[in-house]
PyMOL Python script that loads the backbone (N, CA, C, O; Angstrom):
from pymol import cmd

cmd.read_pdbstr("""\
ATOM      1  N   MET A   1      -9.708   1.422   3.248  1.00  0.00           N
ATOM      2  CA  MET A   1      -8.978   2.587   2.508  1.00  0.00           C
ATOM      3  C   MET A   1      -9.743   2.600   1.245  1.00  0.00           C
ATOM      4  O   MET A   1     -10.071   1.600   0.606  1.00  0.00           O
ATOM      5  N   ASP A   2     -10.028   3.997   0.906  1.00  0.00           N
ATOM      6  CA  ASP A   2     -10.788   3.945  -0.084  1.00  0.00           C
ATOM      7  C   ASP A   2      -9.540   4.515  -1.631  1.00  0.00           C
ATOM      8  O   ASP A   2      -8.384   4.936  -1.675  1.00  0.00           O
ATOM      9  N   GLY A   3     -10.582   4.215  -2.639  1.00  0.00           N
ATOM     10  CA  GLY A   3      -9.388   4.503  -3.756  1.00  0.00           C
ATOM     11  C   GLY A   3      -8.675   5.736  -3.949  1.00  0.00           C
ATOM     12  O   GLY A   3      -7.660   5.655  -4.642  1.00  0.00           O
ATOM     13  N   GLN A   4      -8.989   6.859  -3.485  1.00  0.00           N
ATOM     14  CA  GLN A   4      -8.114   7.941  -3.586  1.00  0.00           C
ATOM     15  C   GLN A   4      -6.937   8.044  -2.545  1.00  0.00           C
ATOM     16  O   GLN A   4      -5.909   8.675  -2.790  1.00  0.00           O
ATOM     17  N   SER A   5      -7.215   7.238  -1.124  1.00  0.00           N
ATOM     18  CA  SER A   5      -6.083   7.047   0.006  1.00  0.00           C
ATOM     19  C   SER A   5      -5.011   5.929  -0.782  1.00  0.00           C
ATOM     20  O   SER A   5      -3.798   6.003  -0.583  1.00  0.00           O
ATOM     21  N   LEU A   6      -5.568   4.971  -1.626  1.00  0.00           N
ATOM     22  CA  LEU A   6      -4.581   3.820  -1.920  1.00  0.00           C
ATOM     23  C   LEU A   6      -3.736   4.831  -3.273  1.00  0.00           C
ATOM     24  O   LEU A   6      -2.506   4.842  -3.318  1.00  0.00           O
ATOM     25  N   VAL A   7      -4.510   5.557  -4.213  1.00  0.00           N
ATOM     26  CA  VAL A   7      -3.481   5.982  -5.026  1.00  0.00           C
ATOM     27  C   VAL A   7      -2.644   6.968  -4.517  1.00  0.00           C
ATOM     28  O   VAL A   7      -1.588   7.207  -5.103  1.00  0.00           O
ATOM     29  N   ILE A   8      -2.975   7.608  -3.458  1.00  0.00           N
ATOM     30  CA  ILE A   8      -1.881   8.591  -2.826  1.00  0.00           C
ATOM     31  C   ILE A   8      -0.673   7.938  -2.106  1.00  0.00           C
ATOM     32  O   ILE A   8       0.430   8.443  -2.318  1.00  0.00           O
ATOM     33  N   PHE A   9      -0.772   6.751  -1.183  1.00  0.00           N
ATOM     34  CA  PHE A   9      -0.120   5.708  -0.960  1.00  0.00           C
ATOM     35  C   PHE A   9       0.314   5.156  -1.934  1.00  0.00           C
ATOM     36  O   PHE A   9       1.309   4.744  -1.337  1.00  0.00           O
ATOM     37  N   LEU A  10       0.517   4.592  -3.406  1.00  0.00           N
ATOM     38  CA  LEU A  10       1.099   4.330  -4.315  1.00  0.00           C
ATOM     39  C   LEU A  10       2.074   5.299  -4.735  1.00  0.00           C
ATOM     40  O   LEU A  10       3.279   5.051  -4.771  1.00  0.00           O
ATOM     41  N   ILE A  11       1.492   6.550  -5.095  1.00  0.00           N
ATOM     42  CA  ILE A  11       2.604   7.311  -5.330  1.00  0.00           C
ATOM     43  C   ILE A  11       3.368   7.880  -4.324  1.00  0.00           C
ATOM     44  O   ILE A  11       4.415   8.420  -4.682  1.00  0.00           O
ATOM     45  N   ILE A  12       3.083   7.882  -3.152  1.00  0.00           N
ATOM     46  CA  ILE A  12       4.207   8.062  -2.275  1.00  0.00           C
ATOM     47  C   ILE A  12       5.406   7.172  -2.192  1.00  0.00           C
ATOM     48  O   ILE A  12       6.598   7.479  -2.211  1.00  0.00           O
ATOM     49  N   GLY A  13       4.722   5.781  -2.077  1.00  0.00           N
ATOM     50  CA  GLY A  13       5.681   4.872  -1.919  1.00  0.00           C
ATOM     51  C   GLY A  13       6.331   4.834  -3.339  1.00  0.00           C
ATOM     52  O   GLY A  13       7.410   4.286  -3.115  1.00  0.00           O
ATOM     53  N   ILE A  14       6.280   5.096  -4.602  1.00  0.00           N
ATOM     54  CA  ILE A  14       6.890   5.193  -5.926  1.00  0.00           C
ATOM     55  C   ILE A  14       7.746   6.314  -5.597  1.00  0.00           C
ATOM     56  O   ILE A  14       8.848   6.124  -6.113  1.00  0.00           O
ATOM     57  N   VAL A  15       7.694   7.564  -4.858  1.00  0.00           N
ATOM     58  CA  VAL A  15       8.546   8.846  -4.733  1.00  0.00           C
ATOM     59  C   VAL A  15       9.287   8.020  -3.964  1.00  0.00           C
ATOM     60  O   VAL A  15      10.431   7.873  -4.395  1.00  0.00           O
ATOM     61  N   ALA A  16       9.056   7.488  -3.070  1.00  0.00           N
ATOM     62  CA  ALA A  16       9.968   6.835  -1.779  1.00  0.00           C
ATOM     63  C   ALA A  16      10.900   5.965  -2.297  1.00  0.00           C
ATOM     64  O   ALA A  16      12.119   6.035  -2.147  1.00  0.00           O
ATOM     65  N   GLY A  17      10.176   5.014  -3.011  1.00  0.00           N
ATOM     66  CA  GLY A  17      11.105   3.913  -4.037  1.00  0.00           C
ATOM     67  C   GLY A  17      12.370   4.928  -4.913  1.00  0.00           C
ATOM     68  O   GLY A  17      13.535   4.587  -4.712  1.00  0.00           O
ATOM     69  N   TRP A  18      12.206   5.738  -5.543  1.00  0.00           N
ATOM     70  CA  TRP A  18      13.134   6.408  -6.294  1.00  0.00           C
ATOM     71  C   TRP A  18      14.091   7.077  -5.362  1.00  0.00           C
ATOM     72  O   TRP A  18      15.299   6.952  -5.565  1.00  0.00           O
ATOM     73  N   ILE A  19      13.679   7.725  -4.434  1.00  0.00           N
ATOM     74  CA  ILE A  19      14.631   8.642  -3.313  1.00  0.00           C
ATOM     75  C   ILE A  19      15.756   7.322  -2.926  1.00  0.00           C
ATOM     76  O   ILE A  19      16.973   7.303  -3.116  1.00  0.00           O
ATOM     77  N   ALA A  20      14.799   6.170  -2.274  1.00  0.00           N
ATOM     78  CA  ALA A  20      15.843   5.024  -1.988  1.00  0.00           C
ATOM     79  C   ALA A  20      16.837   4.522  -2.696  1.00  0.00           C
ATOM     80  O   ALA A  20      17.966   4.288  -2.267  1.00  0.00           O
ATOM     81  N   GLY A  21      16.388   4.325  -3.937  1.00  0.00           N
ATOM     82  CA  GLY A  21      17.157   4.123  -5.034  1.00  0.00           C
ATOM     83  C   GLY A  21      18.468   4.988  -5.328  1.00  0.00           C
ATOM     84  O   GLY A  21      19.631   4.684  -5.595  1.00  0.00           O
ATOM     85  N   GLN A  22      17.906   5.980  -5.192  1.00  0.00           N
ATOM     86  CA  GLN A  22      19.105   6.972  -5.187  1.00  0.00           C
ATOM     87  C   GLN A  22      20.183   7.243  -4.216  1.00  0.00           C
ATOM     88  O   GLN A  22      21.249   7.739  -4.581  1.00  0.00           O
ATOM     89  N   ILE A  23      19.878   6.857  -2.703  1.00  0.00           N
ATOM     90  CA  ILE A  23      20.402   7.019  -1.675  1.00  0.00           C
ATOM     91  C   ILE A  23      21.375   5.482  -1.945  1.00  0.00           C
ATOM     92  O   ILE A  23      22.548   5.540  -2.314  1.00  0.00           O
ATOM     93  N   VAL A  24      20.772   4.385  -1.731  1.00  0.00           N
ATOM     94  CA  VAL A  24      21.370   3.237  -2.083  1.00  0.00           C
ATOM     95  C   VAL A  24      22.049   2.925  -2.784  1.00  0.00           C
ATOM     96  O   VAL A  24      21.693   1.779  -3.058  1.00  0.00           O
ATOM     97  N   ARG A  25      22.854   3.151  -3.322  1.00  0.00           N
ATOM     98  CA  ARG A  25      23.309   3.209  -4.812  1.00  0.00           C
ATOM     99  C   ARG A  25      24.311   1.928  -4.779  1.00  0.00           C
ATOM    100  O   ARG A  25      25.269   1.914  -4.007  1.00  0.00           O
ATOM    101  N   GLY A  26      24.029   0.853  -5.665  1.00  0.00           N
ATOM    102  CA  GLY A  26      24.792  -0.616  -5.848  1.00  0.00           C
ATOM    103  C   GLY A  26      23.827  -1.596  -5.519  1.00  0.00           C
ATOM    104  O   GLY A  26      23.826  -2.768  -5.896  1.00  0.00           O
ATOM    105  N   GLY A  27      22.884  -0.947  -4.679  1.00  0.00           N
ATOM    106  CA  GLY A  27      21.558  -1.964  -4.116  1.00  0.00           C
ATOM    107  C   GLY A  27      20.462  -1.860  -4.735  1.00  0.00           C
ATOM    108  O   GLY A  27      19.627  -2.696  -4.391  1.00  0.00           O
ATOM    109  N   GLY A  28      20.202  -1.267  -5.389  1.00  0.00           N
ATOM    110  CA  GLY A  28      18.967  -0.893  -6.229  1.00  0.00           C
ATOM    111  C   GLY A  28      18.599  -2.360  -7.193  1.00  0.00           C
ATOM    112  O   GLY A  28      19.475  -3.147  -7.551  1.00  0.00           O
ATOM    113  N   PHE A  29      17.294  -2.500  -7.473  1.00  0.00           N
ATOM    114  CA  PHE A  29      16.637  -3.733  -8.403  1.00  0.00           C
ATOM    115  C   PHE A  29      16.241  -2.868 -10.035  1.00  0.00           C
ATOM    116  O   PHE A  29      15.389  -3.315 -10.803  1.00  0.00           O
ATOM    117  N   GLY A  30      17.121  -1.477 -10.343  1.00  0.00           N
ATOM    118  CA  GLY A  30      16.611  -0.894 -11.314  1.00  0.00           C
ATOM    119  C   GLY A  30      15.393  -0.166 -11.263  1.00  0.00           C
ATOM    120  O   GLY A  30      14.635  -0.296 -10.302  1.00  0.00           O
ATOM    121  N   LEU A  31      15.159   0.527 -12.135  1.00  0.00           N
ATOM    122  CA  LEU A  31      13.719   1.709 -11.776  1.00  0.00           C
ATOM    123  C   LEU A  31      12.385   0.818 -11.264  1.00  0.00           C
ATOM    124  O   LEU A  31      11.914   1.039 -10.148  1.00  0.00           O
ATOM    125  N   ILE A  32      11.866  -0.100 -12.061  1.00  0.00           N
ATOM    126  CA  ILE A  32      10.693  -0.636 -11.691  1.00  0.00           C
ATOM    127  C   ILE A  32      10.902  -1.300 -10.261  1.00  0.00           C
ATOM    128  O   ILE A  32      10.023  -1.030  -9.442  1.00  0.00           O
ATOM    129  N   GLY A  33      12.143  -2.293  -9.756  1.00  0.00           N
ATOM    130  CA  GLY A  33      12.232  -2.972  -8.819  1.00  0.00           C
ATOM    131  C   GLY A  33      12.023  -1.751  -7.508  1.00  0.00           C
ATOM    132  O   GLY A  33      11.267  -1.728  -6.537  1.00  0.00           O
ATOM    133  N   ASP A  34      13.067  -0.797  -8.007  1.00  0.00           N
ATOM    134  CA  ASP A  34      12.999   0.314  -6.604  1.00  0.00           C
ATOM    135  C   ASP A  34      11.576   0.618  -6.456  1.00  0.00           C
ATOM    136  O   ASP A  34      11.087   0.514  -5.331  1.00  0.00           O
ATOM    137  N   LEU A  35      10.858   0.977  -7.429  1.00  0.00           N
ATOM    138  CA  LEU A  35       9.537   1.450  -7.040  1.00  0.00           C
ATOM    139  C   LEU A  35       8.528   0.836  -6.214  1.00  0.00           C
ATOM    140  O   LEU A  35       7.732   1.415  -5.475  1.00  0.00           O
ATOM    141  N   ILE A  36       8.696  -0.887  -6.499  1.00  0.00           N
ATOM    142  CA  ILE A  36       8.350  -1.881  -5.755  1.00  0.00           C
ATOM    143  C   ILE A  36       8.514  -1.870  -4.556  1.00  0.00           C
ATOM    144  O   ILE A  36       7.669  -2.184  -3.718  1.00  0.00           O
ATOM    145  N   VAL A  37       9.973  -1.392  -4.295  1.00  0.00           N
ATOM    146  CA  VAL A  37      10.412  -1.666  -2.912  1.00  0.00           C
ATOM    147  C   VAL A  37      10.118  -0.417  -2.339  1.00  0.00           C
ATOM    148  O   VAL A  37      10.120  -0.400  -1.108  1.00  0.00           O
ATOM    149  N   GLY A  38       9.842   0.733  -2.979  1.00  0.00           N
ATOM    150  CA  GLY A  38       9.497   2.080  -2.244  1.00  0.00           C
ATOM    151  C   GLY A  38       7.818   1.840  -1.770  1.00  0.00           C
ATOM    152  O   GLY A  38       7.286   2.576  -0.939  1.00  0.00           O
ATOM    153  N   ILE A  39       7.201   0.859  -2.342  1.00  0.00           N
ATOM    154  CA  ILE A  39       5.595   0.983  -2.157  1.00  0.00           C
ATOM    155  C   ILE A  39       6.027  -0.207  -0.986  1.00  0.00           C
ATOM    156  O   ILE A  39       5.246  -0.148  -0.036  1.00  0.00           O
ATOM    157  N   VAL A  40       6.785  -0.977  -0.867  1.00  0.00           N
ATOM    158  CA  VAL A  40       6.616  -1.896   0.012  1.00  0.00           C
ATOM    159  C   VAL A  40       7.086  -1.243   1.467  1.00  0.00           C
ATOM    160  O   VAL A  40       6.475  -1.259   2.535  1.00  0.00           O
ATOM    161  N   GLY A  41       8.551  -0.584   1.101  1.00  0.00           N
ATOM    162  CA  GLY A  41       8.967   0.263   2.071  1.00  0.00           C
ATOM    163  C   GLY A  41       8.113   0.948   2.813  1.00  0.00           C
ATOM    164  O   GLY A  41       8.186   0.912   4.041  1.00  0.00           O
ATOM    165  N   SER A  42       7.037   1.782   2.054  1.00  0.00           N
ATOM    166  CA  SER A  42       6.020   2.611   2.534  1.00  0.00           C
ATOM    167  C   SER A  42       4.833   1.752   3.495  1.00  0.00           C
ATOM    168  O   SER A  42       4.053   2.365   4.224  1.00  0.00           O
ATOM    169  N   PHE A  43       4.832   0.290   3.375  1.00  0.00           N
ATOM    170  CA  PHE A  43       4.067  -0.368   4.117  1.00  0.00           C
ATOM    171  C   PHE A  43       4.978  -0.541   5.497  1.00  0.00           C
ATOM    172  O   PHE A  43       4.466  -0.284   6.587  1.00  0.00           O
ATOM    173  N   ILE A  44       6.132  -0.919   5.409  1.00  0.00           N
ATOM    174  CA  ILE A  44       6.879  -1.190   6.279  1.00  0.00           C
ATOM    175  C   ILE A  44       7.195  -0.078   7.374  1.00  0.00           C
ATOM    176  O   ILE A  44       7.505  -0.343   8.535  1.00  0.00           O
ATOM    177  N   ALA A  45       7.055   1.395   6.767  1.00  0.00           N
ATOM    178  CA  ALA A  45       7.328   2.652   7.628  1.00  0.00           C
ATOM    179  C   ALA A  45       6.030   2.763   8.605  1.00  0.00           C
ATOM    180  O   ALA A  45       6.009   2.891   9.829  1.00  0.00           O
ATOM    181  N   GLY A  46       4.745   2.656   7.496  1.00  0.00           N
ATOM    182  CA  GLY A  46       3.147   2.700   8.212  1.00  0.00           C
ATOM    183  C   GLY A  46       3.575   1.731   9.665  1.00  0.00           C
ATOM    184  O   GLY A  46       3.622   2.096  10.839  1.00  0.00           O
ATOM    185  N   TRP A  47       3.790   0.691   9.196  1.00  0.00           N
ATOM    186  CA  TRP A  47       3.934  -0.463  10.395  1.00  0.00           C
ATOM    187  C   TRP A  47       4.890  -0.018  11.378  1.00  0.00           C
ATOM    188  O   TRP A  47       4.415   0.174  12.497  1.00  0.00           O
ATOM    189  N   LEU A  48       6.188   0.201  11.220  1.00  0.00           N
ATOM    190  CA  LEU A  48       7.020   0.724  11.964  1.00  0.00           C
ATOM    191  C   LEU A  48       6.986   1.730  13.010  1.00  0.00           C
ATOM    192  O   LEU A  48       6.930   1.740  14.239  1.00  0.00           O
ATOM    193  N   PHE A  49       7.039   2.553  12.083  1.00  0.00           N
ATOM    194  CA  PHE A  49       6.978   4.208  12.788  1.00  0.00           C
ATOM    195  C   PHE A  49       5.890   4.740  12.402  1.00  0.00           C
ATOM    196  O   PHE A  49       6.178   5.429  11.423  1.00  0.00           O
ATOM    197  N   PRO A  50       4.612   4.823  12.656  1.00  0.00           N
ATOM    198  CA  PRO A  50       3.283   5.608  12.030  1.00  0.00           C
ATOM    199  C   PRO A  50       3.399   7.031  12.860  1.00  0.00           C
ATOM    200  O   PRO A  50       3.223   6.926  14.074  1.00  0.00           O
ATOM    201  N   GLY A  51       3.656   8.258  12.378  1.00  0.00           N
ATOM    202  CA  GLY A  51       3.477   9.192  12.838  1.00  0.00           C
ATOM    203  C   GLY A  51       4.700   9.862  13.471  1.00  0.00           C
ATOM    204  O   GLY A  51       4.764  10.920  14.097  1.00  0.00           O
ATOM    205  N   PHE A  52       5.690   8.948  13.141  1.00  0.00           N
ATOM    206  CA  PHE A  52       7.402   9.000  13.910  1.00  0.00           C
ATOM    207  C   PHE A  52       7.725  10.304  13.473  1.00  0.00           C
ATOM    208  O   PHE A  52       8.084  11.126  14.315  1.00  0.00           O
ATOM    209  N   ILE A  53       7.637  10.676  12.038  1.00  0.00           N
ATOM    210  CA  ILE A  53       8.484  11.787  11.720  1.00  0.00           C
ATOM    211  C   ILE A  53       7.610  12.974  11.499  1.00  0.00           C
ATOM    212  O   ILE A  53       6.822  12.838  10.563  1.00  0.00           O
ATOM    213  N   HIS A  54       7.570  13.974  12.066  1.00  0.00           N
ATOM    214  CA  HIS A  54       6.532  15.205  11.563  1.00  0.00           C
ATOM    215  C   HIS A  54       7.559  16.429  11.464  1.00  0.00           C
ATOM    216  O   HIS A  54       8.454  16.953  12.127  1.00  0.00           O
ATOM    217  N   ILE A  55       6.874  16.576  10.198  1.00  0.00           N
ATOM    218  CA  ILE A  55       7.431  18.024   9.915  1.00  0.00           C
ATOM    219  C   ILE A  55       6.431  19.039   9.563  1.00  0.00           C
ATOM    220  O   ILE A  55       5.546  18.595   8.831  1.00  0.00           O
ATOM    221  N   GLY A  56       6.320  20.318   9.891  1.00  0.00           N
ATOM    222  CA  GLY A  56       5.732  21.408   9.836  1.00  0.00           C
ATOM    223  C   GLY A  56       4.968  21.522   8.713  1.00  0.00           C
ATOM    224  O   GLY A  56       5.712  21.484   7.733  1.00  0.00           O
ATOM    225  N   GLY A  57       3.865  21.640   8.415  1.00  0.00           N
ATOM    226  CA  GLY A  57       3.171  22.079   7.222  1.00  0.00           C
ATOM    227  C   GLY A  57       2.516  21.071   6.498  1.00  0.00           C
ATOM    228  O   GLY A  57       1.288  20.987   6.517  1.00  0.00           O
ATOM    229  N   SER A  58       3.228  20.293   5.858  1.00  0.00           N
ATOM    230  CA  SER A  58       2.887  19.272   4.974  1.00  0.00           C
ATOM    231  C   SER A  58       3.167  17.800   5.574  1.00  0.00           C
ATOM    232  O   SER A  58       4.246  17.354   5.963  1.00  0.00           O
ATOM    233  N   PRO A  59       1.987  17.204   5.548  1.00  0.00           N
ATOM    234  CA  PRO A  59       1.876  15.675   5.971  1.00  0.00           C
ATOM    235  C   PRO A  59       2.532  14.744   5.052  1.00  0.00           C
ATOM    236  O   PRO A  59       3.236  13.807   5.427  1.00  0.00           O
ATOM    237  N   VAL A  60       2.245  15.070   3.693  1.00  0.00           N
ATOM    238  CA  VAL A  60       2.843  14.472   2.612  1.00  0.00           C
ATOM    239  C   VAL A  60       4.158  14.203   2.370  1.00  0.00           C
ATOM    240  O   VAL A  60       4.662  13.303   1.698  1.00  0.00           O
ATOM    241  N   VAL A  61       4.822  15.380   3.204  1.00  0.00           N
ATOM    242  CA  VAL A  61       6.461  15.414   3.186  1.00  0.00           C
ATOM    243  C   VAL A  61       6.867  14.498   3.871  1.00  0.00           C
ATOM    244  O   VAL A  61       7.796  13.739   3.593  1.00  0.00           O
ATOM    245  N   SER A  62       5.964  14.495   5.155  1.00  0.00           N
ATOM    246  CA  SER A  62       6.781  13.519   6.539  1.00  0.00           C
ATOM    247  C   SER A  62       6.333  12.171   5.966  1.00  0.00           C
ATOM    248  O   SER A  62       7.108  11.272   6.294  1.00  0.00           O
ATOM    249  N   GLN A  63       5.214  11.732   5.137  1.00  0.00           N
ATOM    250  CA  GLN A  63       4.926  10.658   4.770  1.00  0.00           C
ATOM    251  C   GLN A  63       6.035   9.902   3.667  1.00  0.00           C
ATOM    252  O   GLN A  63       6.485   8.758   3.595  1.00  0.00           O
ATOM    253  N   VAL A  64       6.207  11.014   2.947  1.00  0.00           N
ATOM    254  CA  VAL A  64       7.149  10.600   1.750  1.00  0.00           C
ATOM    255  C   VAL A  64       8.798  10.121   2.450  1.00  0.00           C
ATOM    256  O   VAL A  64       9.652   9.405   1.927  1.00  0.00           O
ATOM    257  N   ILE A  65       8.820  10.717   3.602  1.00  0.00           N
ATOM    258  CA  ILE A  65      10.091  10.604   4.468  1.00  0.00           C
ATOM    259  C   ILE A  65      10.242   9.620   4.945  1.00  0.00           C
ATOM    260  O   ILE A  65      11.305   9.029   4.758  1.00  0.00           O
ATOM    261  N   SER A  66       9.277   9.090   5.711  1.00  0.00           N
ATOM    262  CA  SER A  66       9.049   7.910   6.821  1.00  0.00           C
ATOM    263  C   SER A  66       9.201   6.910   5.652  1.00  0.00           C
ATOM    264  O   SER A  66      10.030   6.007   5.762  1.00  0.00           O
ATOM    265  N   ALA A  67       8.400   7.032   4.472  1.00  0.00           N
ATOM    266  CA  ALA A  67       8.233   5.734   3.283  1.00  0.00           C
ATOM    267  C   ALA A  67       9.502   5.387   2.752  1.00  0.00           C
ATOM    268  O   ALA A  67       9.840   4.246   2.439  1.00  0.00           O
ATOM    269  N   ALA A  68      10.359   6.665   2.640  1.00  0.00           N
ATOM    270  CA  ALA A  68      12.047   6.751   2.148  1.00  0.00           C
ATOM    271  C   ALA A  68      12.818   5.832   2.860  1.00  0.00           C
ATOM    272  O   ALA A  68      13.683   5.033   2.501  1.00  0.00           O
ATOM    273  N   ILE A  69      12.175   6.195   4.278  1.00  0.00           N
ATOM    274  CA  ILE A  69      13.351   5.553   5.217  1.00  0.00           C
ATOM    275  C   ILE A  69      12.959   3.747   5.409  1.00  0.00           C
ATOM    276  O   ILE A  69      13.730   2.851   5.753  1.00  0.00           O
ATOM    277  N   GLY A  70      11.755   3.671   5.113  1.00  0.00           N
ATOM    278  CA  GLY A  70      11.240   2.126   5.483  1.00  0.00           C
ATOM    279  C   GLY A  70      11.893   1.811   3.669  1.00  0.00           C
ATOM    280  O   GLY A  70      12.432   0.721   3.481  1.00  0.00           O
ATOM    281  N   ALA A  71      11.811   2.591   2.728  1.00  0.00           N
ATOM    282  CA  ALA A  71      12.138   1.327   1.673  1.00  0.00           C
ATOM    283  C   ALA A  71      13.843   1.504   1.415  1.00  0.00           C
ATOM    284  O   ALA A  71      14.430   0.955   0.482  1.00  0.00           O
ATOM    285  N   ILE A  72      14.470   2.343   2.391  1.00  0.00           N
ATOM    286  CA  ILE A  72      16.138   2.306   2.367  1.00  0.00           C
ATOM    287  C   ILE A  72      16.417   1.257   3.178  1.00  0.00           C
ATOM    288  O   ILE A  72      17.493   0.706   2.946  1.00  0.00           O
ATOM    289  N   LEU A  73      15.838   0.873   3.957  1.00  0.00           N
ATOM    290  CA  LEU A  73      15.586  -0.020   5.342  1.00  0.00           C
ATOM    291  C   LEU A  73      15.568  -1.674   4.579  1.00  0.00           C
ATOM    292  O   LEU A  73      16.329  -2.632   4.713  1.00  0.00           O
ATOM    293  N   LEU A  74      14.552  -1.503   3.898  1.00  0.00           N
ATOM    294  CA  LEU A  74      14.103  -2.776   2.931  1.00  0.00           C
ATOM    295  C   LEU A  74      15.456  -2.866   2.131  1.00  0.00           C
ATOM    296  O   LEU A  74      16.074  -3.929   2.175  1.00  0.00           O
ATOM    297  N   LEU A  75      15.962  -1.786   1.387  1.00  0.00           N
ATOM    298  CA  LEU A  75      16.859  -1.982   0.056  1.00  0.00           C
ATOM    299  C   LEU A  75      18.179  -2.480   0.762  1.00  0.00           C
ATOM    300  O   LEU A  75      18.872  -3.253   0.100  1.00  0.00           O
ATOM    301  N   LEU A  76      18.684  -2.076   2.232  1.00  0.00           N
ATOM    302  CA  LEU A  76      19.637  -2.465   2.739  1.00  0.00           C
ATOM    303  C   LEU A  76      19.580  -3.988   3.121  1.00  0.00           C
ATOM    304  O   LEU A  76      20.527  -4.727   2.851  1.00  0.00           O
ATOM    305  N   VAL A  77      18.511  -4.416   3.720  1.00  0.00           N
ATOM    306  CA  VAL A  77      18.421  -5.777   4.017  1.00  0.00           C
ATOM    307  C   VAL A  77      18.008  -6.889   2.643  1.00  0.00           C
ATOM    308  O   VAL A  77      18.126  -8.114   2.649  1.00  0.00           O
ATOM    309  N   LEU A  78      17.628  -6.235   1.800  1.00  0.00           N
ATOM    310  CA  LEU A  78      17.733  -7.100   0.549  1.00  0.00           C
ATOM    311  C   LEU A  78      18.883  -7.201   0.350  1.00  0.00           C
ATOM    312  O   LEU A  78      19.436  -8.290   0.499  1.00  0.00           O
ATOM    313  N   ARG A  79      19.660  -5.930  -0.099  1.00  0.00           N
ATOM    314  CA  ARG A  79      21.190  -6.183  -0.356  1.00  0.00           C
ATOM    315  C   ARG A  79      22.287  -7.137   0.209  1.00  0.00           C
ATOM    316  O   ARG A  79      23.283  -7.647  -0.305  1.00  0.00           O
ATOM    317  N   LEU A  80      21.550  -7.206   1.879  1.00  0.00           N
ATOM    318  CA  LEU A  80      22.388  -8.561   2.284  1.00  0.00           C
ATOM    319  C   LEU A  80      21.790  -9.641   2.269  1.00  0.00           C
ATOM    320  O   LEU A  80      22.390 -10.538   2.863  1.00  0.00           O
ATOM    321  N   VAL A  81      20.748  -9.936   1.779  1.00  0.00           N
ATOM    322  CA  VAL A  81      20.300 -11.119   1.699  1.00  0.00           C
ATOM    323  C   VAL A  81      20.852 -11.455   0.126  1.00  0.00           C
ATOM    324  O   VAL A  81      21.149 -12.640  -0.029  1.00  0.00           O
ATOM    325  N   ARG A  82      20.974 -10.860  -0.682  1.00  0.00           N
ATOM    326  CA  ARG A  82      21.224 -11.150  -2.056  1.00  0.00           C
ATOM    327  C   ARG A  82      22.948 -11.232  -2.228  1.00  0.00           C
ATOM    328  O   ARG A  82      23.537 -11.640  -3.230  1.00  0.00           O
ATOM    329  N   ARG A  83      23.492 -10.793  -1.124  1.00  0.00           N
ATOM    330  CA  ARG A  83      25.011 -11.212  -1.170  1.00  0.00           C
ATOM    331  C   ARG A  83      25.014 -12.258  -0.278  1.00  0.00           C
ATOM    332  O   ARG A  83      26.176 -12.657  -0.204  1.00  0.00           O
ATOM    333  N   ALA A  84      24.333 -12.867   0.397  1.00  0.00           N
ATOM    334  CA  ALA A  84      24.830 -14.369   1.225  1.00  0.00           C
ATOM    335  C   ALA A  84      24.210 -15.522   0.356  1.00  0.00           C
ATOM    336  O   ALA A  84      24.381 -16.698   0.678  1.00  0.00           O
TER     337      ALA A  84
END
""", "prot")
cmd.dss("prot")
cmd.show_as("cartoon", "prot")
cmd.util.cbc("prot")
cmd.orient("prot")
């Protein structure tokens, strides 16, 4: 992964973390925590369902949606673990 791809990947993760934090209210970890969860969630999304979501036109939008789903899943799991 070159430097430009890494920066794009991090930006997508940050946007996905913000989206996940907005969707999973009460389960977030604050702004910085949600952004970190978004980055980790984008790794999870890339591992669980690479190329699973296709939206015509922009592959970046598809990647943001996939990363947001991964971040939402991670936030929900972390919410369950934190309550236990």
